C-alpha positions in Angstrom: -124.6 -104.0 -57.0 -125.5 -107.8 -57.5 -123.1 -110.6 -56.9 -122.8 -111.3 -60.4 -121.5 -107.7 -61.3 -119.1 -108.1 -58.5 -117.6 -111.2 -59.8 -117.3 -109.8 -63.2 -115.6 -106.8 -61.7 -113.0 -108.7 -60.0 -111.7 -110.2 -63.3 -107.9 -110.3 -63.7 -106.6 -107.2 -62.8 -103.2 -106.0 -64.6 -101.4 -103.2 -66.4 -100.8 -103.5 -70.1 -99.3 -101.0 -72.7 -101.5 -98.7 -74.4 -100.1 -100.0 -77.8 -101.7 -103.4 -77.1 -105.3 -101.8 -76.2 -107.9 -101.6 -79.4 -111.4 -100.3 -79.6 -114.4 -102.3 -79.8 -116.2 -102.0 -83.1 -119.2 -103.6 -81.4 -119.5 -100.7 -78.6 -123.0 -99.8 -78.6 -122.0 -96.0 -79.0 -120.9 -97.0 -82.5 -123.3 -97.3 -85.4 -123.3 -100.6 -86.9 -121.9 -99.0 -90.3 -118.8 -98.8 -88.3 -118.1 -102.7 -88.0 -115.1 -103.6 -89.9 -114.0 -100.1 -90.0 -110.3 -99.0 -88.8 -109.3 -98.1 -85.2 -108.7 -94.6 -86.4 -112.3 -94.3 -88.0 -113.9 -95.5 -84.7 -111.8 -93.1 -82.6 -112.7 -90.2 -85.1 -116.2 -91.2 -84.4 -116.0 -91.6 -80.6 -114.2 -88.3 -80.1 -117.4 -86.3 -81.6 -120.0 -88.3 -80.2 -118.6 -89.0 -76.9 -116.8 -85.7 -76.2 -113.4 -87.5 -75.3 -111.8 -84.1 -75.2 -112.9 -83.6 -71.9 -111.3 -86.8 -70.8 -108.1 -85.8 -72.4 -108.1 -82.5 -70.6 -108.7 -84.2 -67.3 -105.8 -86.6 -68.1 -103.7 -83.6 -68.8 -104.5 -81.7 -65.7 -104.9 -84.6 -63.3 -103.1 -87.6 -64.7 -104.7 -90.7 -65.8 -107.2 -92.1 -62.8 -105.7 -95.7 -62.2 -108.5 -96.4 -59.8 -111.1 -97.2 -62.8 -109.7 -100.0 -64.9 -110.7 -100.6 -68.6 -112.5 -104.0 -69.0 -110.8 -105.8 -71.7 -110.7 -109.2 -73.5 -108.3 -111.1 -75.9 -108.6 -109.6 -79.4 -108.7 -113.2 -81.2 -107.2 -111.6 -84.5 -103.9 -109.9 -83.1 -102.2 -112.3 -80.4 -101.2 -109.5 -78.1 -104.0 -107.2 -78.7 -106.8 -106.5 -76.1 -110.3 -105.2 -77.0 -111.7 -102.8 -74.6 -115.2 -103.7 -73.7 -115.8 -100.9 -71.0 -113.8 -97.5 -71.4 -113.7 -96.9 -75.0 -114.3 -92.9 -74.2 -111.1 -93.4 -72.1 -109.0 -95.3 -74.6 -110.0 -92.8 -77.2 -108.8 -89.8 -75.1 -105.5 -91.8 -74.5 -105.0 -92.6 -78.2 -105.7 -89.1 -79.1 -103.0 -87.9 -76.7 -100.4 -90.8 -77.5 -100.8 -91.3 -81.4 -100.3 -88.3 -83.9 -101.7 -90.6 -86.5 -105.1 -90.8 -84.6 -105.5 -87.3 -83.5 -104.5 -85.9 -86.8 -108.1 -86.7 -88.3 -110.1 -85.5 -85.1 -112.2 -82.4 -85.2 -110.1 -79.7 -83.4 -106.8 -81.6 -84.2 -104.8 -78.4 -83.3 -106.2 -78.5 -79.5 -105.3 -82.1 -79.4 -101.8 -81.2 -80.5 -101.6 -78.8 -77.7 -103.0 -81.2 -75.1 -100.4 -83.8 -76.4 -97.5 -81.8 -75.9 -98.7 -81.0 -72.2 -99.4 -85.0 -71.8 -97.0 -87.7 -70.7 -99.0 -90.4 -72.1 -97.5 -92.4 -74.9 -98.1 -95.7 -76.6 -95.7 -97.6 -74.1 -97.6 -96.2 -71.0 -99.0 -98.6 -68.8 -102.8 -98.8 -68.3 -104.7 -100.4 -65.7 -107.2 -103.1 -67.0 -109.2 -106.0 -65.6 -108.8 -109.0 -68.2 -112.0 -111.0 -68.7 -112.2 -113.9 -71.0 -114.8 -113.0 -73.4 -118.0 -110.6 -73.5 -120.4 -113.1 -71.8 -118.0 -112.7 -68.6 -118.2 -108.7 -68.7 -121.8 -108.5 -69.6 -123.2 -108.0 -65.9 -120.9 -105.3 -65.0 -121.5 -103.6 -68.3 -125.0 -103.9 -68.3 -125.3 -102.7 -64.8 -123.1 -99.8 -65.3 -124.8 -98.4 -68.5 -128.5 -99.2 -67.9 -128.9 -98.9 -64.2 -125.8 -97.5 -63.0 -124.5 -93.8 -62.7 -122.8 -94.2 -66.5 -126.0 -94.7 -68.3 -126.0 -94.8 -72.1 -128.5 -93.1 -74.1 -131.8 -95.0 -75.0 -130.4 -96.2 -78.4 -127.3 -97.5 -77.0 -129.0 -99.4 -74.0 -131.3 -100.9 -76.5 -128.4 -102.3 -78.6 -126.9 -103.9 -75.9 -130.2 -105.5 -74.7 -130.5 -106.8 -78.3 -126.9 -108.2 -78.1 -128.0 -110.1 -74.9 -131.1 -111.4 -76.2 -130.3 -111.9 -80.1 -126.6 -113.0 -79.8 -126.3 -114.3 -76.6 -129.7 -116.1 -76.5 -131.0 -114.9 -72.9 -134.7 -114.4 -72.4 -135.8 -110.7 -71.6 -136.1 -111.6 -68.0 -132.5 -113.1 -68.1 -131.2 -110.2 -69.8 -133.1 -108.0 -67.3 -131.5 -109.9 -64.3 -128.0 -109.4 -66.1 -128.4 -105.6 -66.4 -130.1 -105.0 -62.9 -133.2 -103.8 -64.4 -136.9 -104.5 -64.9 -138.2 -106.8 -67.5 -140.5 -104.0 -68.5 -137.7 -101.5 -69.4 -135.5 -104.1 -71.0 -138.4 -105.6 -73.0 -139.4 -102.0 -74.0 -135.8 -101.1 -75.4 -135.8 -104.5 -77.2 -139.4 -103.8 -78.7 -138.3 -100.2 -79.6 -135.1 -101.0 -81.5 -136.8 -104.0 -83.0 -139.4 -101.4 -84.4 -136.6 -99.0 -86.0 -134.9 -102.3 -87.4 -138.3 -103.0 -88.8 -138.6 -99.4 -90.3 -135.3 -99.8 -92.1 -136.9 -102.6 -94.5 -140.1 -100.6 -94.9 -140.7 -98.9 -98.1 -142.0 -95.2 -97.6 -139.6 -94.1 -94.8 -136.7 -92.1 -96.1 -133.1 -92.6 -95.2 -132.9 -89.3 -93.4 -135.8 -90.3 -91.0 -134.1 -93.6 -90.2 -130.6 -91.5 -89.4 -132.4 -88.9 -87.2 -134.3 -91.8 -85.5 -130.8 -93.4 -84.2 -129.8 -89.9 -82.9 -133.2 -89.1 -81.2 -134.2 -92.7 -80.4 -135.7 -91.4 -77.3 -138.5 -89.7 -79.5 -139.5 -93.3 -80.3 -139.0 -94.6 -76.7 -141.6 -91.8 -75.6 -144.0 -92.5 -78.4 -144.1 -96.1 -77.6 -144.7 -95.5 -73.9 -147.9 -93.7 -75.0 -150.7 -96.3 -75.3 -152.6 -94.5 -78.2 -149.7 -94.4 -80.5 -148.4 -98.0 -79.6 -152.1 -99.2 -80.2 -151.9 -97.4 -83.6 -149.0 -99.7 -84.7 -150.4 -102.8 -82.7 -147.2 -102.9 -81.0 -146.9 -105.2 -78.1 -146.2 -104.6 -74.4 -143.0 -105.7 -73.0 -145.0 -108.6 -71.3 -146.1 -109.8 -74.7 -142.9 -109.3 -76.8 -141.9 -112.4 -78.6 -138.3 -111.8 -79.6 -137.3 -112.5 -83.0 -140.9 -111.6 -84.3 -141.4 -108.1 -86.1 -143.4 -106.2 -83.4 -145.4 -104.1 -85.8 -147.9 -106.6 -87.9 -147.7 -106.6 -91.4 -151.1 -105.1 -91.8 -150.0 -101.9 -90.1 -146.8 -101.3 -92.3 -148.8 -98.1 -93.4 -149.1 -96.7 -89.9 -145.5 -97.5 -89.1 -144.7 -95.3 -92.3 -147.1 -92.7 -90.9 -145.4 -92.6 -87.3 -142.0 -92.3 -88.5 -143.4 -89.3 -90.7 -145.0 -87.7 -87.9 -142.0 -88.1 -85.2 -138.9 -88.0 -87.9 -140.2 -86.5 -91.2 -142.1 -88.0 -94.4 -140.8 -89.2 -97.5 -142.5 -86.5 -99.3 -140.4 -83.8 -97.4 -142.8 -82.8 -95.0 -141.0 -82.1 -91.8 -141.8 -84.0 -88.7 -144.9 -83.0 -86.5 -142.8 -83.5 -83.2 -140.2 -80.8 -82.4 -140.0 -81.6 -78.6 -140.9 -84.9 -76.8 -143.4 -82.9 -74.7 -145.7 -82.6 -78.0 -146.1 -86.6 -78.1 -148.9 -86.4 -75.7 -150.7 -83.9 -77.9 -150.1 -86.2 -81.0 -151.4 -89.1 -79.2 -154.7 -87.2 -78.1 -155.2 -86.5 -81.6 -154.5 -90.0 -82.9 -156.9 -91.7 -80.5 -159.9 -90.3 -82.2 -161.0 -91.1 -86.0 -161.6 -87.2 -86.3 -158.1 -86.2 -84.8 -156.5 -88.9 -86.7 -158.0 -88.0 -89.9 -157.2 -84.2 -89.1 -153.5 -85.0 -88.5 -153.5 -87.0 -91.8 -155.1 -84.3 -93.5 -153.1 -81.3 -92.2 -149.8 -82.9 -91.1 -149.8 -80.1 -88.5 -150.6 -80.6 -84.8 -152.0 -76.9 -84.5 -154.0 -77.1 -87.5 -155.2 -80.7 -86.6 -156.3 -79.4 -83.0 -158.4 -76.7 -84.6 -160.1 -79.1 -86.9 -161.1 -81.1 -83.5 -161.9 -77.8 -81.6 -164.1 -76.4 -84.6 -166.1 -79.7 -84.4 -166.6 -79.7 -80.6 -167.6 -76.0 -81.2 -170.3 -76.7 -83.7 -171.7 -79.4 -81.1 -171.7 -77.2 -78.3 -173.8 -74.2 -77.1 -171.6 -73.4 -74.1 -169.9 -70.2 -75.1 -167.6 -70.1 -72.1 -166.3 -73.6 -72.8 -165.7 -72.8 -76.4 -163.7 -69.6 -75.2 -161.8 -71.7 -72.9 -160.7 -74.3 -75.7 -159.8 -71.6 -77.9 -157.5 -70.0 -75.5 -156.1 -73.3 -74.7 -155.6 -73.9 -78.4 -154.0 -70.7 -78.9 -151.5 -71.2 -76.1 -150.4 -74.6 -77.7 -150.0 -72.8 -81.0 -147.9 -70.1 -79.4 -145.8 -72.7 -77.8 -145.0 -74.2 -81.1 -144.6 -70.8 -82.6 -141.9 -70.1 -80.0 -140.0 -73.4 -80.7 -140.0 -72.7 -84.6 -138.7 -69.1 -83.9 -135.8 -70.4 -82.0 -134.5 -72.1 -85.0 -134.5 -68.8 -87.2 -131.5 -66.7 -87.6 -132.0 -63.0 -86.3 -132.3 -61.6 -89.8 -135.1 -64.0 -90.3 -137.0 -62.5 -87.3 -137.3 -58.9 -88.3 -140.0 -59.3 -90.8 -142.0 -60.9 -88.2 -142.0 -58.0 -85.8 -145.2 -56.4 -87.1 -147.1 -59.5 -86.9 -145.7 -60.3 -83.3 -146.6 -56.6 -82.1 -150.3 -57.0 -83.5 -150.4 -60.5 -81.6 -149.1 -58.6 -78.4 -152.0 -55.7 -78.9 -154.5 -58.6 -79.2 -153.3 -60.5 -76.2 -153.4 -57.6 -74.1 -156.9 -56.7 -75.2 -158.1 -60.1 -74.3 -156.2 -59.9 -70.9 -158.0 -56.4 -70.4 -161.5 -57.9 -71.0 -160.9 -60.6 -68.2 -159.4 -58.4 -65.8 -162.2 -55.9 -66.0 -164.6 -58.9 -65.1 -163.1 -59.2 -61.7 
């Protein structure tokens, strides 16, 4: 850990009553729509999203671990209140155990009631904290802990914190990377990817549901923009070429932005996402990289079908039957992998009508395997 992080961690150690602590509405775990919402609303979201009940169970079983201080700063709106900059999951767990009004709206409220009865935590309990003057003083510790350290945030949460450092605090990408103990490339990519999502919010043709999914599955966008072919399709910059404050996708590539979000998160016309798993991103990029593959994706909106179009074109141009057979085999395996993923999402009753088709598939596969086995 660097010296800046150690300095921030030193802070001003103290103990304060639980009743003085407030959840941070600017916590990267919280969607921006929660800004200005009540403490109860913030806690209700965090208890679901951050699985605070596990922390509560640990507190009941083992007591509160006093060696890990909450990092807090003066609220500025309430004279005695302190905003928790680091440790909002722990605070949510403590509030759930101590305050009936908070846990009443939690999912599994009855479980929380049982935990509260077995807990000694109350609103007058003394909680160990490190008091800092403001967010800037805490930034090195929080950034290192959740971007590079053992308590990593999810990609979307990391990107939001990078944006705070760059847009709100005015740091450069290099300065933000130094603050977070990470590389300029990783920090710059996180900033760019969140900027692409923000640009998508104001782009006609991208449905609200796709934008919500993009927040929940931001890692898919991260994987997509790590691929040169997909990044080139949007003309999105490399981290080294990034200009904070400038839309990363040029205006003349708006249609492609709509296209990419449709492929990854679902299209406005109701067509589902092409990508069911991040491992399929490479197959999509491989198609998008060529004019024929790109046109096939646009026409079929289906990875397997688009791959068949490309393979059929290659077959027409080839006289090598062994190579054609090899391509068909590889294509069939990819189709079967995607089929398996779709089947896992079905109810058992929906699988019954597919038994005859799957049996025929097995017979055909055994016949093909027998032909190759006999050639030994």
